[in-house]
MARZATI-821343 format. One record per atom (N, C-alpha, C, O): x, y, z. Coordinates in steps of 0.1 Angstrom, whole numbers, padded with zeros to 4 digits, always signed. Example, Ala and Ser with C-alpha at 12.3 -4.5 7.8 and 13.67 -1.06 7.14 Angstrom:
<marpas>
+0132-0057+0078/+0123-0045+0078/+0132-0033+0078/+0142-0033+0085/+0128-0022+0071/+0137-0011+0071/+0129+0000+0079/+0134+0011+0080/
</marpas>
This chain:
<marpas>
-1012+0781+0167/-1024+0785+0160/-1023+0800+0156/-1018+0808+0164/-1027+0803+0144/-1026+0817+0139/-1035+0826+0149/-1046+0822+0153/-1029+0837+0153/-1036+0846+0162/-1043+0857+0154/-1043+0857+0141/-1050+0866+0161/-1059+0876+0154/-1052+0884+0143/-1058+0888+0133/-1039+0888+0145/-1032+0896+0135/-1032+0889+0122/-1033+0896+0111/-1031+0876+0122/-1030+0868+0109/-1043+0870+0101/-1043+0871+0089/-1054+0869+0109/-1067+0870+0102/-1070+0884+0097/-1075+0886+0086/-1066+0894+0105/-1067+0908+0100/-1059+0911+0088/-1062+0918+0079/-1047+0905+0088/-1038+0906+0076/-1045+0900+0064/-1044+0905+0053/-1051+0888+0066/-1058+0881+0055/-1069+0890+0050/-1071+0891+0038/-1077+0896+0059/-1088+0904+0055/-1083+0916+0046/-1088+0920+0036/-1072+0922+0051/-1066+0933+0043/-1061+0928+0029/-1063+0936+0019/-1056+0916+0028/-1051+0911+0015/-1063+0908+0006/-1061+0910-0006/-1074+0904+0011/-1086+0901+0003/-1094+0913-0001/-1102+0912-0011/-1093+0924+0005/-1101+0935+0003/-1100+0941-0011/-1110+0947-0016/-1089+0940-0018/-1089+0945-0032/-1099+0938-0041/-1102+0943-0052/-1104+0927-0037/-1114+0920-0045/-1128+0925-0042/-1138+0921-0050/-1130+0934-0032/-1143+0939-0029/-1149+0948-0040/-1142+0956-0046/-1162+0946-0043/-1169+0954-0052/-1170+0949-0066/-1176+0955-0075/-1164+0937-0069/-1165+0931-0082/-1169+0916-0081/-1167+0910-0070/-1174+0910-0092/-1177+0896-0091/-1164+0888-0089/-1154+0891-0094/-1166+0876-0082/-1155+0868-0080/-1158+0853-0084/-1170+0849-0083/-1148+0846-0088/-1150+0832-0091/-1147+0824-0078/-1136+0826-0073/-1156+0816-0073/-1155+0809-0061/-1155+0794-0064/-1165+0790-0070/-1146+0787-0059/-1146+0772-0062/-1139+0765-0050/-1134+0772-0041/-1140+0752-0050/-1134+0744-0040/-1126+0733-0046/-1132+0722-0048/-1114+0735-0050/-1106+0725-0057/-1105+0712-0050/-1106+0701-0056/-1105+0712-0037/-1105+0700-0028/-1118+0693-0028/-1119+0681-0027/-1129+0701-0030/-1142+0695-0030/-1150+0696-0018/-1163+0694-0018/-1144+0699-0006/-1151+0698+0007/-1160+0710+0009/-1169+0710+0017/-1158+0721+0001/-1167+0733+0002/-1174+0735-0012/-1178+0746-0015/-1176+0724-0019/-1181+0726-0033/-1195+0731-0033/-1198+0740-0042/-1204+0727-0025/-1218+0732-0025/-1218+0747-0021/-1225+0754-0028/-1211+0750-0011/-1211+0764-0007/-1205+0773-0018/-1210+0784-0020/-1194+0769-0024/-1188+0777-0034/-1197+0779-0046/-1198+0790-0052/-1204+0768-0050/-1213+0769-0061/-1224+0779-0059/-1229+0785-0068/-1229+0781-0046/-1240+0790-0043/-1236+0804-0045/-1244+0813-0048/-1223+0808-0043/-1219+0822-0044/-1210+0824-0056/-1206+0836-0058/-1206+0815-0064/-1197+0816-0075/-1203+0827-0085/-1215+0826-0089/-1195+0836-0089/-1198+0846-0098/-1205+0859-0093/-1208+0868-0100/-1208+0858-0080/-1215+0870-0073/-1204+0880-0069/-1192+0878-0069/-1209+0892-0066/-1201+0903-0062/-1196+0901-0048/-1204+0897-0039/-1184+0903-0045/-1178+0903-0032/-1181+0916-0025/-1176+0926-0030/-1188+0917-0015/-1193+0930-0009/-1184+0934+0003/-1183+0946+0005/-1179+0925+0010/-1171+0930+0022/-1162+0918+0027/-1166+0906+0025/-1151+0922+0034/-1143+0912+0041/-1140+0918+0055/-1134+0929+0056/-1144+0911+0065/-1142+0916+0079/-1136+0905+0088/-1139+0893+0086/-1127+0909+0096/-1121+0900+0106/-1126+0904+0120/-1126+0916+0124/-1129+0894+0128/-1133+0896+0142/-1125+0885+0150/-1128+0873+0149/-1115+0889+0157/-1107+0880+0164/-1100+0870+0154/-1093+0874+0145/-1103+0857+0156/-1097+0847+0148/-1107+0842+0137/-1105+0832+0131/-1118+0850+0135/-1128+0846+0125/-1128+0856+0114/-1127+0868+0116/-1129+0851+0101/-1130+0859+0089/-1143+0857+0083/-1148+0846+0081/-1150+0868+0079/-1163+0867+0072/-1162+0874+0059/-1158+0886+0058/-1165+0867+0048/-1165+0872+0035/-1179+0873+0030/-1186+0862+0028/-1184+0885+0027/-1198+0887+0023/-1199+0886+0008/-1193+0894+0001/-1206+0876+0003/-1209+0873-0011/-1223+0869-0013/-1227+0859-0006/-1230+0876-0021/-1244+0871-0025/-1253+0869-0013/-1260+0859-0012/-1253+0879-0004/-1262+0878+0008/-1259+0866+0016/-1267+0860+0023/-1247+0861+0016/-1242+0850+0024/-1229+0854+0030/-1222+0864+0026/-1224+0847+0040/-1211+0849+0046/-1203+0836+0045/-1207+0826+0051/-1191+0837+0039/-1182+0826+0040/-1174+0828+0053/-1167+0838+0054/-1176+0819+0062/-1169+0820+0075/-1157+0811+0075/-1158+0799+0072/-1146+0817+0078/-1133+0809+0079/-1127+0810+0092/-1125+0821+0098/-1123+0799+0098/-1114+0799+0110/-1102+0790+0106/-1104+0779+0103/-1090+0796+0108/-1078+0789+0103/-1074+0777+0112/-1068+0768+0107/-1078+0777+0124/-1074+0766+0133/-1059+0766+0135/-1053+0777+0135/-1053+0755+0136/-1039+0753+0139/-1030+0755+0127/-1019+0760+0128/-1035+0751+0115/-1026+0750+0103/-1031+0757+0091/-1024+0758+0081/-1043+0763+0092/-1048+0770+0080/-1040+0782+0076/-1034+0789+0084/-1041+0785+0063/-1034+0797+0057/-1041+0800+0044/-1046+0792+0037/-1040+0813+0041/-1043+0818+0028/-1031+0820+0019/-1021+0825+0024/-1031+0815+0007/-1020+0816-0002/-1023+0824-0014/-1033+0822-0021/-1015+0834-0018/-1017+0842-0030/-1014+0833-0042/-1004+0826-0042/-1022+0834-0053/-1020+0825-0064/-1022+0833-0077/-1031+0842-0077/-1014+0830-0088/-1017+0837-0100/-1031+0833-0105/-1035+0821-0104/-1038+0843-0111/-1052+0840-0115/-1053+0829-0125/-1062+0821-0125/-1043+0828-0134/-1043+0818-0145/-1037+0805-0140/-1037+0795-0148/-1032+0804-0128/-1025+0792-0124/-1035+0781-0121/-1046+0783-0117/-1031+0768-0123/-1039+0757-0119/-1041+0757-0104/-1031+0758-0096/-1053+0756-0099/-1056+0756-0085/-1048+0745-0077/-1046+0734-0083/-1044+0748-0065/-1038+0737-0057/-1049+0727-0053/-1060+0730-0049/-1046+0714-0055/-1056+0704-0053/-1061+0703-0038/-1072+0698-0035/-1052+0708-0029/-1056+0707-0015/-1064+0719-0010/-1067+0720+0002/-1066+0729-0019/-1073+0741-0015/-1088+0739-0012/-1095+0734-0020/-1092+0742+0000/-1106+0741+0004/-1114+0751-0004/-1126+0749-0007/-1108+0763-0005/-1116+0775-0011/-1106+0783-0020/-1095+0785-0016/-1111+0786-0032/-1104+0795-0041/-1113+0807-0044/-1124+0805-0048/-1108+0819-0042/-1115+0831-0046/-1107+0839-0055/-1095+0843-0052/-1112+0842-0067/-1104+0848-0078/-1112+0860-0084/-1123+0859-0087/-1105+0872-0085/-1110+0883-0091/-1103+0886-0104/-1096+0877-0109/-1104+0898-0109/-1098+0900-0122/-1083+0900-0122/-1076+0896-0131/-1077+0905-0111/-1062+0906-0110/-1056+0898-0099/-1044+0899-0098/-1064+0891-0091/-1058+0884-0080/-1066+0872-0076/-1078+0871-0078/-1059+0862-0070/-1066+0850-0065/-1060+0846-0052/-1048+0847-0050/-1068+0840-0043/-1063+0835-0031/-1069+0821-0028/-1081+0819-0032/-1061+0813-0023/-1065+0799-0020/-1063+0796-0005/-1053+0799+0001/-1073+0789+0001/-1073+0786+0015/-1070+0771+0017/-1077+0763+0011/-1060+0768+0025/-1057+0754+0027/-1057+0752+0042/-1054+0760+0050/-1061+0740+0046/-1061+0734+0059/-1068+0742+0070/-1063+0742+0081/-1080+0749+0067/-1087+0756+0078/-1094+0746+0086/-1097+0734+0082/-1097+0749+0099/-1106+0741+0107/-1120+0743+0103/-1128+0734+0105/-1124+0755+0098/-1137+0758+0094/-1137+0766+0081/-1130+0776+0080/-1146+0762+0072/-1149+0769+0060/-1163+0766+0057/-1166+0755+0052/-1172+0775+0059/-1187+0772+0058/-1194+0785+0053/-1189+0796+0054/-1206+0782+0048/-1214+0793+0043/-1225+0795+0054/-1233+0786+0058/-1227+0808+0058/-1236+0812+0068/-1246+0822+0063/-1243+0830+0054/-1258+0822+0069/-1267+0833+0066/-1262+0846+0074/-1254+0844+0083/-1266+0858+0070/-1262+0869+0077/-1266+0869+0092/-1258+0873+0101/-1277+0863+0095/-1282+0862+0109/-1272+0853+0117/-1269+0856+0128/-1269+0841+0111/-1260+0832+0118/-1246+0838+0120/-1240+0836+0130/-1241+0845+0110/-1228+0852+0111/-1229+0863+0122/-1219+0864+0130/-1239+0870+0123/-1241+0880+0133/-1241+0874+0147/-1235+0879+0156/-1247+0862+0148/-1248+0856+0161/-1234+0851+0165/-1231+0852+0177/-1227+0846+0156/-1213+0841+0159/-1204+0853+0164/-1197+0852+0174/-1205+0864+0156/-1197+0875+0160/-1201+0881+0173/-1193+0886+0181/-1215+0881+0175/-1220+0887+0188/-1215+0880+0200/-1216+0885+0211/-1211+0867+0199/-1207+0859+0210/-1192+0862+0213/-1187+0857+0224/-1185+0869+0205/-1171+0872+0207/-1169+0884+0216/-1178+0893+0216/-1158+0884+0223/-1154+0896+0230/-1149+0907+0221/-1147+0904+0209/-1146+0919+0226/-1140+0930+0218/-1127+0926+0212/-1119+0919+0219/-1124+0930+0200/-1112+0927+0193/-1103+0940+0193/-1107+0950+0187/-1091+0939+0199/-1083+0951+0200/-1079+0957+0187/-1075+0968+0186/-1080+0949+0176/-1076+0954+0163/-1087+0961+0155/-1085+0967+0145/-1099+0960+0161/-1110+0967+0154/-1112+0981+0160/-1112+0983+0172/-1115+0991+0151/-1117+1004+0156/-1130+1006+0164/-1131+1015+0172/-1139+0996+0162/-1152+0997+0169/-1152+0989+0182/-1162+0986+0188/-1140+0984+0186/-1139+0975+0198/-1143+0983+0210/-1140+0994+0212/-1152+0976+0218/-1156+0982+0231/-1146+0978+0242/-1148+0968+0249/-1136+0987+0244/-1126+0984+0254/-1132+0982+0268/-1128+0973+0275/-1141+0991+0271/-1146+0990+0285/-1154+0977+0288/-1153+0972+0299/-1160+0972+0278/-1167+0959+0279/-1157+0948+0283/-1159+0940+0292/-1146+0948+0275/-1135+0938+0278/-1129+0939+0291/-1127+0929+0299/-1126+0951+0295/-1119+0954+0308/-1129+0951+0320/-1125+0946+0330/-1142+0954+0318/-1151+0950+0328/-1153+0935+0330/-1154+0931+0341/-1152+0928+0319/-1153+0913+0320/-1141+0908+0328/-1142+0898+0336/-1129+0913+0325/-1117+0909+0332/-1117+0913+0347/-1115+0905+0356/-1121+0926+0349/-1121+0931+0363/-1132+0924+0372/-1131+0924+0384/-1142+0918+0366/-1152+0912+0373/-1151+0897+0375/-1160+0890+0381/-1139+0892+0372/-1137+0877+0372/-1126+0873+0382/-1116+0880+0384/-1129+0862+0389/-1119+0856+0397/-1109+0847+0390/-1099+0843+0395/-1111+0845+0377/-1103+0837+0369/-1089+0844+0367/-1088+0856+0367/-1079+0836+0364/-1065+0841+0362/-1065+0849+0349/-1071+0845+0339/-1057+0859+0348/-1055+0867+0336/-1051+0859+0324/-1056+0861+0313/-1042+0849+0327/-1038+0840+0316/-1049+0833+0309/-1049+0830+0297/-1059+0829+0317/-1071+0822+0311/-1081+0832+0305/-1086+0829+0294/-1083+0844+0311/-1092+0854+0306/-1088+0859+0292/-1096+0861+0283/-1075+0861+0290/-1070+0866+0277/-1072+0856+0266/-1073+0860+0254/-1072+0843+0269/-1074+0833+0259/-1089+0830+0256/-1092+0823+0247/-1098+0835+0265/-1112+0833+0263/-1117+0843+0253/-1118+0855+0255/-1121+0837+0241/-1125+0846+0230/-1138+0853+0232/-1141+0863+0225/-1145+0850+0243/-1157+0857+0246/-1154+0869+0255/-1162+0878+0258/-1141+0870+0260/-1137+0881+0268/-1129+0891+0259/-1132+0903+0258/-1119+0886+0252/-1111+0894+0243/-1108+0885+0230/-1103+0874+0231/-1112+0890+0219/-1111+0882+0206/-1098+0885+0199/-1094+0896+0198/-1092+0874+0195/-1080+0875+0187/-1067+0872+0194/-1056+0870+0188/-1067+0872+0208/-1055+0870+0215/-1052+0854+0216/-1061+0847+0219/-1040+0851+0213/-1035+0837+0214/-1024+0836+0224/-1021+0845+0232/-1017+0825+0224/-1007+0822+0234/-0995+0832+0234/-0990+0835+0244/-0991+0836+0222/-0980+0844+0221/-0983+0858+0226/-0976+0864+0235/-0994+0864+0222/-0998+0877+0226/-1000+0877+0241/-0997+0887+0248/-1007+0867+0246/-1009+0866+0261/-0996+0867+0268/-0995+0875+0277/-0987+0859+0265/-0974+0858+0273/-0967+0872+0272/-0962+0877+0282/-0966+0877+0260/-0958+0889+0258/-0964+0901+0263/-0957+0910+0269/-0977+0903+0262/-0984+0914+0268/-0984+0914+0283/-0981+0925+0289/-0987+0903+0289/-0986+0902+0304/-0972+0905+0309/-0970+0912+0319/-0962+0901+0301/-0948+0903+0305/-0945+0918+0305/-0939+0924+0314/-0949+0925+0294/-0946+0939+0292/-0953+0948+0303/-0947+0958+0307/-0965+0943+0307/-0972+0951+0318/-0968+0947+0332/-0971+0953+0341/-0961+0935+0333/-0956+0931+0346/-0966+0923+0354/-0966+0924+0366/-0975+0916+0347/-0986+0909+0354/-0984+0894+0353/-0980+0888+0342/-0985+0887+0364/-0984+0873+0365/-0996+0866+0358/-1007+0871+0361/-0994+0856+0350/-1006+0850+0343/-1016+0843+0353/-1028+0841+0348/-1012+0840+0365/-1022+0834+0374/-1029+0844+0383/-1037+0841+0391/-1026+0857+0381/-1032+0867+0389/-1047+0869+0386/-1050+0869+0374/-1056+0869+0395/-1070+0870+0392/-1073+0883+0386/-1068+0894+0389/-1082+0883+0376/-1086+0895+0369/-1091+0906+0378/-1087+0918+0376/-1099+0903+0388/-1105+0913+0397/-1095+0919+0406/-1098+0929+0412/-1083+0914+0407/-1073+0920+0416/-1064+0931+0409/-1056+0937+0416/-1066+0933+0396/-1058+0942+0389/-1065+0956+0389/-1077+0957+0386/-1057+0966+0392/-1062+0980+0392/-1066+0985+0378/-1060+0981+0368/-1077+0993+0377/-1082+0997+0364/-1071+1003+0355/-1071+1000+0343/-1062+1012+0360/-1052+1018+0351/-1043+1007+0345/-1038+1009+0333/-1040+0997+0353/-1031+0986+0348/-1039+0978+0337/-1032+0974+0327/-1051+0976+0339/-1059+0969+0328/-1060+0977+0315/-1059+0972+0304/-1061+0990+0317/-1061+0999+0305/-1048+0998+0298/-1048+0998+0286/-1037+0998+0306/-1024+0996+0299/-1023+0983+0292/-1017+0982+0281/-1028+0972+0298/-1028+0959+0292/-1035+0960+0278/-1030+0954+0268/-1047+0966+0278/-1054+0967+0265/-1046+0975+0255/-1045+0971+0243/-1040+0986+0259/-1031+0994+0249/-1020+0985+0244/-1017+0986+0232/-1013+0978+0253/-1002+0970+0249/-1006+0959+0239/-1000+0957+0229/-1018+0952+0242/-1023+0942+0232/-1025+0948+0219/-1021+0943+0208/-1032+0960+0218/-1035+0966+0206/-1023+0970+0198/-1022+0968+0186/-1013+0976+0205/-1000+0980+0198/-0993+0968+0193/-0988+0968+0181/-0992+0957+0201/-0985+0945+0196/-0992+0939+0184/-0985+0935+0174/-1005+0938+0185/-1013+0931+0174/-1012+0940+0161/-1011+0934+0150/-1013+0953+0162/-1013+0961+0150/-0999+0960+0144/-0998+0960+0131/-0989+0960+0152/-0975+0959+0146/-0974+0945+0139/-0967+0944+0129/-0980+0935+0145/-0979+0922+0139/-0986+0921+0126/-0982+0914+0117/-0997+0928+0124/-1004+0929+0112/-0995+0934+0101/-0994+0929+0090/-0988+0945+0104/-0979+0952+0095/-0967+0943+0091/-0963+0942+0080/-0962+0936+0102/-0949+0928+0100/-0952+0914+0094/-0943+0909+0087/-0964+0909+0096/-0967+0895+0092/-0961+0885+0101/-0961+0873+0098/-0957+0889+0113/-0952+0880+0123/-0952+0888+0137/-0954+0900+0137/-0950+0880+0147/-0950+0886+0161/-0936+0888+0165/-0929+0878+0168/-0932+0901+0167/-0919+0904+0172/-0921+0914+0183/-0926+0925+0181/-0916+0911+0195/-0918+0919+0207/-0905+0925+0213/-0906+0933+0222/-0894+0920+0208/-0881+0926+0212/-0878+0939+0205/-0883+0941+0194/-0870+0947+0211/-0867+0960+0205/-0854+0958+0197/-0843+0956+0203/-0855+0958+0184/-0844+0956+0175/-0845+0966+0164/-0856+0970+0161/-0834+0969+0157/-0835+0979+0146/-0843+0974+0134/-0850+0982+0128/-0842+0961+0132/-0850+0955+0120/-0858+0943+0125/-0852+0932+0126/-0870+0945+0128/-0879+0935+0133/-0880+0923+0124/-0881+0911+0128/-0880+0926+0111/-0882+0915+0101/-0870+0906+0099/-0871+0895+0094/-0858+0911+0104/-0846+0903+0103/-0843+0895+0115/-0834+0886+0114/-0849+0897+0126/-0846+0890+0138/-0850+0875+0137/-0861+0873+0132/-0842+0866+0140/-0846+0852+0139/-0858+0849+0148/-0860+0855+0158/-0866+0839+0143/-0879+0836+0150/-0877+0832+0165/-0884+0836+0173/-0866+0825+0167/-0864+0820+0181/-0859+0831+0190/-0858+0829+0202/-0856+0843+0185/-0851+0854+0193/-0861+0866+0193/-0858+0877+0197/-0873+0863+0187/-0882+0874+0184/-0891+0878+0196/-0897+0889+0196/-0892+0870+0207/-0900+0873+0218/-0892+0874+0231/-0881+0869+0232/-0898+0881+0241/-0891+0883+0253/-0892+0871+0263/-0882+0867+0269/-0904+0864+0264/-0905+0853+0273/-0912+0841+0266/-0909+0829+0270/-0919+0843+0256/-0926+0831+0249/-0916+0822+0243/-0908+0825+0234/-0916+0809+0248/-0907+0799+0244/-0892+0803+0245/-0884+0799+0237/-0889+0811+0255/-0875+0815+0258/-0870+0808+0270/-0878+0805+0280/-0858+0804+0271/-0852+0798+0283/-0850+0809+0294/-0852+0806+0306/-0846+0821+0289/-0844+0832+0299/-0851+0844+0294/-0853+0847+0282/-0856+0852+0303/-0862+0865+0300/-0852+0873+0292/-0841+0875+0297/-0856+0879+0281/-0847+0886+0273/-0845+0901+0278/-0838+0908+0272/-0852+0904+0289/-0850+0917+0295/-0841+0916+0307/-0831+0924+0308/-0843+0907+0316/-0835+0906+0329/-0826+0894+0330/-0818+0893+0338/-0829+0884+0321/-0820+0872+0321/-0825+0861+0331/-0819+0850+0331/-0836+0863+0338/-0840+0853+0348/-0846+0841+0340/-0852+0843+0329/-0845+0829+0345/-0851+0817+0339/-0866+0819+0337/-0873+0822+0347/-0871+0816+0325/-0885+0818+0323/-0893+0806+0329/-0889+0794+0328/-0904+0809+0336/-0912+0799+0342/-0922+0794+0332/-0929+0802+0325/-0923+0780+0331/-0933+0774+0322/-0943+0767+0330/-0940+0759+0339/-0956+0769+0327/-0967+0763+0335/-0979+0762+0326/-0979+0767+0315/-0990+0755+0331/-1002+0755+0324/-1012+0765+0330/-1015+0764+0342/-1017+0774+0322/-1027+0783+0326/-1038+0784+0316/-1035+0787+0304/-1050+0782+0319/-1061+0783+0310/-1060+0772+0299/-1065+0774+0288/-1055+0761+0303/-1054+0749+0294/-1043+0750+0283/-1042+0742+0275/-1035+0760+0284/-1024+0762+0275/-1011+0764+0282/-1011+0769+0294/-0999+0761+0276/-0986+0764+0282/-0984+0779+0283/-0985+0786+0273/-0980+0783+0295/-0978+0797+0298/-0963+0799+0301/-0956+0791+0306/-0959+0811+0297/-0945+0815+0299/-0945+0829+0306/-0951+0838+0301/-0937+0830+0317/-0936+0843+0323/-0922+0844+0330/-0916+0834+0333/-0919+0856+0333/-0906+0859+0340/-0910+0861+0355/-0918+0869+0359/-0904+0852+0364/-0907+0853+0378/-0902+0866+0385/-0907+0869+0396/-0893+0873+0379/-0887+0885+0384/-0896+0897+0380/-0900+0905+0389/-0899+0898+0368/-0907+0910+0363/-0922+0908+0364/-0929+0917+0362/-0926+0895+0366/-0940+0892+0368/-0943+0885+0381/-0947+0873+0380/-0940+0891+0392/-0941+0884+0405/-0956+0880+0408/-0965+0887+0404/-0958+0868+0414/-0971+0864+0418/-0975+0871+0431/-0968+0870+0441/-0986+0878+0431/-0990+0885+0443/-1005+0886+0444/-1011+0892+0453/
</marpas>
């Protein structure tokens, strides 16, 4: 599933369309009514919160969640739309088409605010309330691996960032949130933010230290996620279920305690 960095990168890509009228359509037809309601209106803002994208057009919000397979594709303005595109947004010099999202819907501002209000702080947003997220983790008996995937606790973190951030800080994914010292939780938040910001710039998640992050093969780009051995110490990576998802950790550098 695309993680928060993908959505923030999409928001960045779409922002050049802000401030001008846009042509909005649904070549596939499944968003035809919503597209017709905002077609030709000015695009006022594009914001990402965790894994959710909100596009403000004509006092409405186009809400997009990519799910497992969704993606935004850049398209020539004059090109024939892709027939599978759920949504097409085109300005004077650029067009983007959305394919295979789990959600593409038109919301009122109040409904959009309610959705965003239910999310936890997003490490990629400058207005993120770090203390709120850390308090939620520190006050919970739940394992860290489950808390980081809970979008009401921290928005935008998925399975890759969970595994790699916990590894870098040396925390076992089954360790209860309330057992972690405040300075360590603060370090975890910093690591998540750094990893996610770097992934926005790179367009992919690379956590190993290499001279050229964009050149490293995908199967070698992470320290423990989907690795047979920890790329730092060489210990066999432990694979387990935590928080309903497959978890990866190093038993040497992330001891259970």
